[in-house]
C-alpha positions as CSV (number, residue, x, y, z in Angstrom):
1,M,50.5,-20.9,80.2
2,R,50.6,-19.1,83.6
3,I,48.4,-20.8,86.2
4,V,47.8,-19.7,89.8
5,L,46.8,-22.2,92.5
6,G,45.2,-21.5,95.9
7,S,43.8,-23.9,98.5
8,D,43.0,-24.5,102.1
9,H,44.4,-27.3,104.2
10,A,42.0,-29.9,102.7
11,G,43.1,-29.2,99.2
12,Y,46.8,-28.9,100.0
13,R,47.9,-32.4,98.9
14,L,45.9,-32.3,95.7
15,K,47.2,-28.9,94.9
16,K,50.8,-30.2,95.1
17,V,49.9,-33.1,92.8
18,L,48.4,-30.7,90.3
19,A,51.3,-28.2,90.5
20,E,53.8,-31.0,89.7
21,H,51.6,-32.1,86.8
22,L,51.4,-28.5,85.4
23,E,55.1,-27.9,85.8
24,A,55.9,-31.2,84.1
25,A,53.7,-30.0,81.2
26,G,55.7,-26.8,80.9
27,H,53.3,-24.4,82.6
28,V,54.4,-21.6,84.9
29,V,52.8,-22.2,88.3
30,D,52.2,-19.6,91.0
31,D,51.1,-21.0,94.4
32,V,49.4,-18.4,96.6
33,G,49.0,-20.8,99.5
34,T,48.3,-22.4,101.8
35,D,51.6,-24.1,102.4
36,S,50.6,-27.0,104.7
37,E,47.8,-29.2,106.0
38,E,47.5,-27.0,109.1
39,P,43.8,-25.8,109.3
40,V,43.2,-22.4,107.6
41,D,40.2,-20.6,106.2
42,Y,39.9,-20.9,102.4
43,P,38.4,-17.5,101.4
44,P,41.7,-15.4,101.4
45,F,43.6,-18.1,99.3
46,C,40.8,-18.6,96.8
47,A,40.0,-14.9,96.4
48,G,43.7,-14.3,96.1
49,A,44.1,-16.8,93.3
50,A,41.1,-15.2,91.5
51,R,42.6,-11.8,91.9
52,V,45.8,-12.9,90.2
53,V,43.8,-14.1,87.2
54,V,41.6,-11.0,87.0
55,R,44.6,-8.8,87.2
56,G,46.1,-10.6,84.2
57,D,49.1,-12.1,86.1
58,A,47.9,-15.6,85.3
59,D,45.9,-17.1,82.4
60,L,43.8,-19.4,84.6
61,G,43.4,-20.3,88.2
62,I,42.7,-23.4,90.3
63,V,41.2,-23.3,93.7
64,L,40.9,-26.4,95.9
65,G,39.4,-27.4,99.2
66,G,37.5,-30.2,100.7
67,S,34.4,-29.9,98.6
68,G,35.3,-27.1,96.2
69,Q,32.0,-25.4,96.9
70,G,33.1,-22.6,99.2
71,E,36.3,-22.2,97.2
72,A,34.3,-21.5,94.1
73,I,32.0,-19.1,96.0
74,A,35.0,-17.2,97.4
75,A,36.7,-17.0,94.0
76,N,33.5,-15.8,92.4
77,K,33.3,-12.8,94.8
78,V,36.2,-11.3,92.9
79,H,34.9,-9.0,90.2
80,G,35.7,-10.7,86.8
81,A,36.3,-14.2,88.1
82,R,34.2,-17.0,86.7
83,A,35.0,-20.0,88.9
84,A,33.4,-23.3,88.1
85,L,33.2,-26.3,90.4
86,C,34.0,-29.3,88.2
87,H,33.7,-33.0,89.1
88,D,34.2,-34.7,85.7
89,E,35.5,-34.1,82.2
90,T,32.2,-32.9,80.9
91,T,31.7,-30.2,83.5
92,A,35.3,-29.0,82.9
93,R,34.8,-28.8,79.2
94,L,31.4,-27.0,79.4
95,A,32.7,-24.6,82.0
96,R,35.3,-23.3,79.5
97,N,33.2,-23.8,76.3
98,H,30.0,-22.2,77.5
99,N,30.9,-20.1,80.5
100,D,34.5,-19.0,79.7
101,A,35.4,-20.0,83.2
102,N,38.8,-18.7,84.2
103,V,39.1,-20.5,87.6
104,L,38.6,-24.2,88.1
105,A,37.4,-25.3,91.5
106,L,38.0,-28.9,92.7
107,G,37.0,-30.8,95.8
108,A,39.9,-32.9,97.1
109,R,37.6,-35.0,99.3
110,F,35.5,-36.0,96.2
111,V,37.9,-36.1,93.3
112,A,40.8,-38.5,93.3
113,P,44.2,-37.2,92.1
114,E,44.0,-39.1,88.8
115,L,40.6,-37.8,87.9
116,A,41.6,-34.3,89.1
117,T,44.5,-34.3,86.7
118,T,42.2,-35.4,83.8
119,I,39.7,-32.7,84.7
120,L,42.5,-30.1,84.8
121,D,43.8,-31.2,81.4
122,V,40.4,-31.0,79.8
123,F,39.8,-27.5,81.4
124,L,43.2,-26.3,80.0
125,A,42.6,-27.7,76.6
126,S,39.0,-26.3,76.2
127,T,38.2,-22.9,74.9
128,F,35.3,-20.5,74.9
129,E,32.9,-21.1,72.0
130,G,31.5,-17.6,72.0
131,G,28.4,-17.3,69.8
132,R,25.2,-18.0,71.6
133,H,27.0,-17.9,74.9
134,L,28.2,-14.3,74.6
135,P,24.9,-12.6,75.5
136,R,24.7,-14.8,78.6
137,L,28.1,-13.8,79.8
138,A,27.2,-10.2,79.1
139,E,24.1,-10.7,81.4
140,I,26.3,-12.2,84.1
141,A,28.7,-9.2,83.8
142,A,25.8,-6.8,84.0
143,I,24.6,-8.5,87.2
144,E,28.1,-8.3,88.6
145,S,28.4,-4.6,87.8
146,E,25.0,-3.9,89.3
147,E,25.9,-5.8,92.5
148,C,29.5,-4.6,92.8
149,G,28.9,-1.0,91.8
């Protein structure tokens, strides 16, 4: 699987842990930055990761920051991105099963590396159920089209 990662300075260390985990599992990892713990603004990195996914150059994305909140918001501004902030295995599974999330957002100040790795594995292993969730995704896409023009 091709996975793109983007983070700000607060998510940098966790991003490195997750990148190593993904590579050890045989995934292809694309890191769009940032490249250090020097303070930076997260929106360009998180939107950049989401753009890679929406373009089809990665299967899924991961965005990381201090809380993951702003990172998910920035990624979700990209037309076609469905970023989900997950803090446990259940939210990760449901994000994929019910919402067909294509970007995982994590808060490095709230989720320890071990739990983050587990959340990531569940996110990757889960798939969209379709069915009763399809009309809801269509409604979300309609809102996005209406707002984005």
